[in-house]
matplotlib code that plots the C-alpha trace (Angstrom):
import matplotlib.pyplot as plt

x = [-6.4, -5.5, -6.3, -3.5, -4.8, -2.4, -0.9, -3.0, -0.8, -1.4, 0.1, 0.4, 2.3, -0.1, 0.9, 4.4, 7.2, 8.4, 7.1, 6.9, 5.7, 4.0, 1.0, -0.6, -4.1, -4.6, -5.7, -6.3, -4.1, -0.4, 2.3, 3.8, 7.3, 5.1, 3.4, 2.4, 5.1, 7.9, 10.3, 13.7, 13.6, 12.8, 9.6, 11.1, 11.9, 12.1, 11.8, 12.4, 11.5, 12.0, 12.5, 11.4, 10.0, 11.2, 12.5, 15.9, 14.6, 12.1, 12.1, 14.0, 11.6, 12.8, 11.7, 9.2, 11.3, 14.5, 14.5, 12.3, 11.0, 7.5, 4.7, 2.9, -0.6, -2.8, -3.3, -6.0, -6.9, -7.0, -10.6, -10.7, -7.5, -6.5, -9.8, -9.4, -6.1, -7.1, -9.9, -7.8, -5.0, -7.5, -8.7, -4.8, -4.2, -7.1, -7.8, -8.3, -5.5, -6.2, -5.0, -1.7, 2.0, 1.4, 1.4, 0.3, 1.1, 0.5, 3.0, 2.9, 4.1, 3.7, 5.4, 4.6, 1.2, -0.3, 0.0, -1.4, -1.3, -0.2, -1.3, 2.0, 2.1, 5.1, 5.5, 6.4, 8.1, 5.9, 2.5, 4.2, 4.8, 8.3, 9.3, 11.8, 12.3, 10.1, 10.9, 8.0, 5.0, 2.2, -0.5, -2.6, -0.8, -3.9, -5.5, -6.1, -5.2, -1.6, -1.9, 1.6, 1.5, -1.1, 0.0, 0.3, 2.5, 3.7, 6.3, 5.8, 8.2, 8.7, 6.5, 3.8, 3.4, 4.2, 4.2, 7.0, 5.9, 7.0, 6.9, 4.6, 7.5, 10.1, 9.8, 7.0, 4.6, 1.2, -0.5, -3.4, -6.8, -8.9, -10.9, -13.8, -16.1, -14.6, -17.7, -15.6, -14.4, -11.8, -11.5, -14.8, -14.7, -11.7, -12.2, -15.1, -12.7, -9.8, -11.9, -13.3, -10.1, -8.8, -11.7, -12.7, -15.7, -15.1, -15.3, -12.7, -10.4, -10.5, -9.7, -6.2, -3.6, -1.0, -2.8, -3.7, -5.8, -4.1, -5.3, -4.7, -6.6, -7.5, -7.0, -10.5, -12.0, -14.2, -12.4, -10.0, -7.4, -7.2, -4.5, -4.1, -0.2, 1.6, 0.7, 4.7, 5.2, 8.2, 8.9, 9.0, 5.8, 6.2, 3.3, 0.1, -2.3, -5.5, -7.8, -5.4, -8.7, -7.4, -3.8, -0.6, 1.0, 3.5, 6.8, 10.4, 12.6]
y = [-17.1, -13.7, -10.7, -8.1, -4.9, -3.2, -2.1, 0.9, 2.0, 3.2, 2.1, 5.8, 8.9, 11.7, 15.1, 14.7, 15.0, 17.1, 20.5, 23.1, 26.4, 29.2, 31.6, 30.1, 28.9, 25.2, 22.7, 19.4, 19.6, 19.1, 21.8, 21.3, 19.5, 17.4, 14.2, 11.0, 8.2, 7.0, 8.8, 8.0, 10.1, 8.3, 9.4, 9.7, 13.1, 14.5, 18.3, 20.5, 24.1, 26.1, 29.6, 28.4, 25.3, 23.3, 20.0, 20.8, 22.0, 19.1, 15.6, 13.1, 10.8, 7.2, 4.3, 2.1, -1.0, 1.0, 1.2, 4.4, 5.7, 6.6, 6.9, 9.7, 8.3, 11.5, 15.2, 17.0, 20.5, 20.5, 19.7, 16.6, 15.6, 12.9, 11.3, 11.3, 10.1, 7.1, 6.5, 6.7, 4.5, 1.7, 1.8, 2.1, -0.8, -2.7, -3.8, -2.2, -0.1, -0.8, -4.4, -3.5, -2.7, 1.0, 3.7, 7.4, 11.1, 14.4, 16.2, 19.8, 20.4, 24.0, 26.1, 29.4, 29.0, 26.6, 24.7, 21.2, 18.3, 14.8, 11.5, 9.5, 6.0, 3.8, 0.5, 0.5, -2.4, -2.4, -1.0, 2.3, 3.2, 3.1, 3.4, 1.2, 1.3, -0.6, -1.8, -2.2, -0.1, -0.8, -0.7, -3.9, -4.8, -5.8, -7.9, -11.5, -14.0, -13.3, -9.6, -9.0, -5.6, -7.2, -7.8, -11.2, -12.6, -10.7, -10.1, -8.3, -5.5, -3.5, -5.8, -6.2, -2.2, -2.6, -5.2, -5.8, -7.3, -10.4, -13.6, -16.3, -18.9, -17.2, -17.1, -15.1, -14.6, -13.9, -13.4, -11.0, -12.7, -10.1, -6.4, -6.2, -2.7, -1.4, -1.9, -0.2, -3.5, -5.0, -7.9, -9.0, -7.4, -9.7, -12.5, -13.6, -12.9, -14.8, -18.1, -17.9, -17.5, -20.4, -22.4, -22.8, -21.8, -18.9, -20.5, -22.8, -19.9, -18.1, -21.7, -22.1, -20.6, -20.7, -18.0, -14.6, -11.9, -8.7, -5.6, -2.2, 0.9, 0.9, 3.6, 3.1, 4.9, 2.9, -0.3, -3.0, -5.1, -8.2, -10.6, -13.8, -14.5, -16.7, -16.0, -15.6, -13.5, -15.7, -15.4, -19.3, -20.0, -21.3, -21.3, -19.8, -20.7, -20.4, -23.3, -24.7, -25.9, -27.6, -28.6, -27.7, -24.4, -25.1, -24.4, -24.4, -27.0]
z = [19.8, 21.5, 19.5, 19.1, 19.7, 17.3, 13.9, 13.5, 10.4, 7.1, 3.7, 2.2, 2.5, 1.3, 0.5, 0.5, -2.2, -5.0, -4.3, -7.4, -5.9, -8.4, -8.1, -11.0, -11.6, -10.5, -13.5, -14.2, -17.2, -16.4, -17.3, -20.8, -19.1, -17.1, -18.0, -16.5, -16.1, -14.2, -12.6, -11.2, -7.6, -4.5, -2.9, 0.7, 1.9, -1.9, -2.0, -4.7, -4.6, -8.3, -9.1, -12.7, -14.1, -17.1, -18.1, -17.0, -13.3, -12.8, -12.4, -14.2, -16.2, -16.7, -18.6, -16.5, -17.2, -15.3, -11.6, -10.5, -7.4, -8.3, -11.4, -11.8, -13.5, -13.6, -12.7, -11.0, -9.9, -6.1, -5.3, -3.5, -5.5, -2.7, -2.9, -7.0, -6.8, -4.7, -7.1, -10.3, -8.4, -8.3, -11.4, -12.5, -10.4, -11.9, -8.4, -4.8, -3.7, 0.0, -0.4, -2.4, -1.4, -3.4, -1.5, -3.0, -2.8, -4.3, -6.7, -7.2, -10.6, -12.4, -15.1, -16.1, -17.3, -15.2, -11.9, -11.0, -8.8, -10.0, -8.5, -7.7, -6.9, -5.5, -4.1, -0.3, 2.0, 5.0, 6.8, 7.4, 3.7, 3.6, -0.2, -2.1, -5.7, -8.4, -11.9, -14.4, -14.2, -11.6, -14.1, -13.9, -10.2, -8.7, -11.9, -11.7, -9.5, -9.5, -8.2, -8.3, -6.3, -3.6, 0.2, 0.9, 3.8, 6.5, 9.2, 12.6, 13.5, 16.8, 18.7, 16.7, 15.9, 12.0, 9.4, 6.6, 3.4, 2.6, 0.1, 1.1, 0.3, 2.4, 6.2, 7.6, 10.4, 8.9, 6.1, 4.5, 4.7, 3.5, 4.1, 5.9, 7.1, 10.2, 13.0, 15.8, 16.8, 14.7, 16.9, 16.0, 12.3, 11.3, 13.2, 10.6, 7.8, 9.5, 10.2, 6.6, 5.1, 7.4, 6.8, 10.4, 12.5, 14.3, 17.7, 16.5, 14.9, 18.7, 20.3, 18.5, 20.9, 18.0, 16.1, 16.4, 14.7, 13.5, 11.6, 9.8, 8.7, 5.0, 2.5, 2.0, 5.1, 7.3, 6.4, 8.0, 6.3, 8.5, 8.6, 10.8, 12.3, 14.5, 18.3, 18.9, 16.3, 14.7, 10.8, 10.9, 8.5, 4.8, 2.7, 2.7, 5.9, 3.2, 4.5, 7.2, 8.9, 12.4, 10.8, 12.4, 11.2, 7.9, 9.2, 7.5, 8.7]

ax = plt.figure().add_subplot(projection="3d")
ax.plot(x, y, z, "-o")
ax.set_aspect("equal")
plt.show()
């Protein structure tokens, strides 16, 4: 097994998005027209500058059951807004934000009386944090064994520089195996996680010439997301590699 010294990406776009500029005091209370919920606009490249803020000038709210771009879950004052947003996001998802396909960002919202920072969540397509539309709320997306918002199987892009999220029953080249503390040697930190996932000793995992260890920096500072992937990076795997042991790779016909 050859480690790929790679894929240092982030699953997040921070402090971008909708800008409502005023010189009002910041508060953890939302402006009168703004409230937690889902909004139509795509998170990518969205920037609105307002001379006056109000429902007609602001974001277009949408029922969460309809396709939408992002979901505001809470409002904060500027002190530690990013860290507070990450913490609230994991609570909202009912599981670790770092292991999800969910990105987060800060929405600046104001009216004549107050300005606030909204914590916005959106679904991503890949390790670069590319936004995609969502149908349904992200609430409880990391709950239970199903964890519908979790990163599971992946494909490699740009010669292994990025990962795209894939379904495990579709063609893919790798799979998320778990998170670990970053001890400064990702290939060592993640090897143990991958070996445990495969059900092999570390020595036997390293000896497999058809597999490789991949990793990403996590939302959670000081931690890594660990993956196991095909050595050649081809999207020919079908199903999970959990408990694979010494068996051949499961591939499609």
